[in-house]
N, C-alpha and C positions, 0 to 999 in steps of 0.2 A: 319792780312793777308789781302792783297788787293783782291778785287773781280776779277774774271777772265775777262781779256780784250782780245777779239779776234783780231787777225791780219786780215786785210781786205782780202776778197776773198780767204780764206784758207780752207774753209769747203769742205771736200770730203766725198763721201758716199761709203760704202762697202756692197755689198750683201753677206750675210753670210749664208753658208750651213753647212752640216756636214763634208765637206772637207775643210781643211785649205786654205784660200785665203788671199792675202795681197794687200795693196794699199799704194802708196807713200804719205807721209804727205805733206800738202800744206803749202807753205810760211815759211818754217823753217829757223831760223837764222844759220849762218855759224858755229859759236861756241857759247858756253854758254848755261846754262840751259833754257829750255822753257817748257810750259805746253801744254797738249792737252786735250780738253774737248770731252768726248765720250757720245753720246746719243744713247741708244738702243731703236730704234723706233719700234721694233717688239715685239712679244709675247713670245719669247724664250730667255733664258739666253745664252749669248755669252761669249766666252773665248778668251782673247787677249794676244798678245805678240808683243813687239817692238824690232826692230833690224835695224842695219845699212847696211842691204843687202836685195835685192829683193828675196832672198831665205829663209827669215825668215818664220817659221812655228808656228802655234799655236796648243796646245793640250788642252784637257779637264782638265789638271792639272794647266793651266795658270790662270791669273787674270780673275775672272768672273764678268760680267756686267749684272745685273738682268734686266729682261724685264721692259721697261719704265724708267729705272734708268739713272741718269746722274753721271758720274765720271770724276774727273780731275786727270790726271797723269803727273808726271814730267819726262822729258827726260833730262838726263845728257849728253848734246851734247859736249863731249870732242873732241879736235882737232884730237887726235889719232884714234877716232872711224870712222873718215871719214864721209860718208853720200852718198846720202840722206838717210833719215830715213823712214822706212816702218812699218806699223801696220798690223799684221796678225790676223785673227779671224776665229772661227768656232763655230757651235752650237752642242749641244748634240743630238738634234733631230730637224727636220723640218728646217725652214729658219727664217732669221731676217734681219734687215737693221741697219747698224751702221753709224751714222753721226759723223765725226771727224773734230774738229776745232782746229787750232793752235793758241796759244796766250800766255799771261803771267798772272801770279797770279792765284787766286782761291784756293780751298782746295786741295792742292797738297801734295803727299807724296814724299819722297826722297830716293835715294839709287840705285846703279847700273845704268843700262840703263833706267829703269822705275820702279816705285814703285806703290803699291796699293794706290788709292785715297780714298776719303770718299764720300759716296753717299750723294748727296745734298738732295734727298728725305728722306733718313734715318736721316740726320742731322736735317732737319726741323721737322720730327716726334719726334725726341728726345727732341728738344727744346720746341715744342708745340706752341700753338697760344692763342690769347686773349680769345677765347671762351672756352678754356679747363676748366673744373671744378676742384675743389680741390681734391687731391688724397684722397682715403679712409683710407689709413694707411701710416705710416712712411716708410715702406719697400715696398710700392706699386711699380709695374713696370709701372711707369707713366712718363709723360713728365716733364721736368724741371719746366715749368710754373705751372703744376698741383701740383707738390711737393712744390713749393714756395708758392702757394696759401694756401696749407694746413698748412705750418709752420707759415705763416702770420696770419691765423685765430687762430691758437693755441697761438701765441704770444699775439694777441689782447685779447683773453680770459684770459690769464695769467695776463696781465697788468690790466685788469678790476676786477680781484679777490681781494677783500679787506679783505679776511679771515686772521686773525692774524696767523702768523707762529711762533710756540714756538721755542725759541732759548735756547739751553742748556748752562748754565753759566759755567759749569765745576765743580761747587760745588753742592752737593745734600746730602740729609739725608735719612737714612733708620732706621727703628725702630724695636725693638724686645722686646717682653714680654715673658721671659722664664718661665717655670714651676718650682717653688721652693717648698721647704718643709715647713710645718708650725710647725714642732717640733724643739727643740733647736739644734743649730749647734755647732760644735767645730772646733778649728783651724785645717786646712788641710782637712776638709770635702769638698766634691763636693757641691758647691752652686747650680749648675744645670748642667745637662748632655749636651752633644753636641746638639746644637740648630741651626737651619738654619737661616741665614740672607738672606732672599729671595731678589733676584735681587740686590745684593750688588754691582755689576758692571753694566755698561751700555749695554754691549753686551756679548754674550756667549764667554767664553775663553779669554775675555779681562780683563786685570788687572785694579786695581784702587788703590788709596792711602788713607789709613785711617788717617785723619787729627785730628779728635777729638772724644772723647767719653764722653757722659753725662749720669749719672746715676740718675734716679728719684726714690727715696725710699719713697713709700707711707706710710710705717710703721715707718719711722724715726729711723730705727735701726742704720744707719750710720756705717755699718760694713766695716772693711778693707777687701778688696777682690782683687783677680787677675783674669783678663780675658785672655784667651788664644784663638787665632784665628787659624783656620785650613782650608786647601784646600780640605778637605775630611771629611765626616761624621764619625768620629771615634766612635768605639764601646766599647772601654775599659776605657773610662774616669771615669765612675762611676755614679750611680744614685744620685739624690739630697739627701744630708745628709748621703751618704755613703762615705767611704774613697776614695779620688782621687787615681786612679790606672792606669794611662795611660801607655801602654807598650812601650818598645823601638821601636818595629816595627811600631807603629802608631805615634810615636813622629816625624817621618820624615815629617809629614803633617803640623807641626807647622809653622805658618807664622809670629807670633810675640806675645808679651805679654804686657798687660797694667796693671800696679799696681795702685790701688786706696786706699789711706790711709784713716783712720778715720778722720784725720785732713783736708782732701780735701772737706768734706761735709759742706755745708752751710744750716743752719736750716731755714725752712719756717714755716708758721703756721701749715700746714698739711703734709708737705713733707720735706725730706732732699735731697739736690741736690749737686752732685759733677761733675766737668768737668775737663777733661784732654785735653790739646790742644798741637798743634805743634808736633804730634806724627810721621808723615811721615812713616808709616808702609805700605809696599807694600803688597797688597792682590791679590791672584790669585784664581779665582773661581774653583769649582770642574769641572772636564772635561766635556765639552759640555753644561755647564750651566752658569748662572750669579750668582750662590749661593756660599757664604762663610759660614763657620760654626764657632760657638763660644761656649766655655764652661768656667766655672768659679769655683774657690774654695775660701774658707774662709781663709784669711791670719792670722787673729787673732780675738779674741773675741768669744762671744757665742750668736749670734743674734737669735731671735725667731720671725718669721714673722707671721702676722695674716692671710694673704691670700696667695694663691699660685701665685697670680698675682701682688704682692706688688712691684716688681721691673720692671722698664721700662728703656731700654737702647736706646739712640739715638746716631747713628754713623754718623759723618760728613765725607763725602767722596769727593775725588777729582778724576775726571776721565772723 
């Protein structure tokens, strides 16, 4: 937008009262759009209307010009409107003086015979100045310069921060040590009851994929077992060393099963370790949580564990 350029010797003044009065604009072109710059030199708001007749009147519902404000309006000087153009004005109370200059450019609105302009004073306040301090908050009612200074300061602080930011790789592990029994087991017995895998997923109600299961058997029983995963803490599975007895009603919470054979274990000096990989089982946590549940039963054999904490399970997750 080009700055307002006044036409020479076109400024006229209008003494404004509570009764509408008008004045002929100075130096207007015959046709084509032009702008008028209005300066309200008084202490009262004035209301203005533009028309192509000396009978044009202003009301308090017309364009307001605040006391001390400068506005630039566009006049759509169409050939069929004729001319010359007049500006009418009045105040709501007391008196004021309006200086009207014809020219081109400036912060002009468009539409109809005249449109509301933008107050130069208001625009300058909105932009701000070099001495404006940084805004106190991101949503402060502050000038553009104040907000920019705040964002610049925050960006500078951010760039100077050398604190390492943890990056989630997508693969993570969660561990569970269930409570097992130390008496002899039989095939089809519950190895352990429903047990929570705390924070199995990264966020509440967000799924994850079970990629691997590692069993660390500290008693080297190397028993064939089956793990069953649930999206709910089932109550009918059965206590450790009791018969597995999951009901049909609770079977709807099953998410998947992983079978570990006796041959899957590799013997170490003090442990037996079995790992199953490439599982790709989708897990959904219990509603409103990050928790998944797991229970197990003995597939075959008669293991007898020394301690209730002899089994450690490591679950490799992707999510």
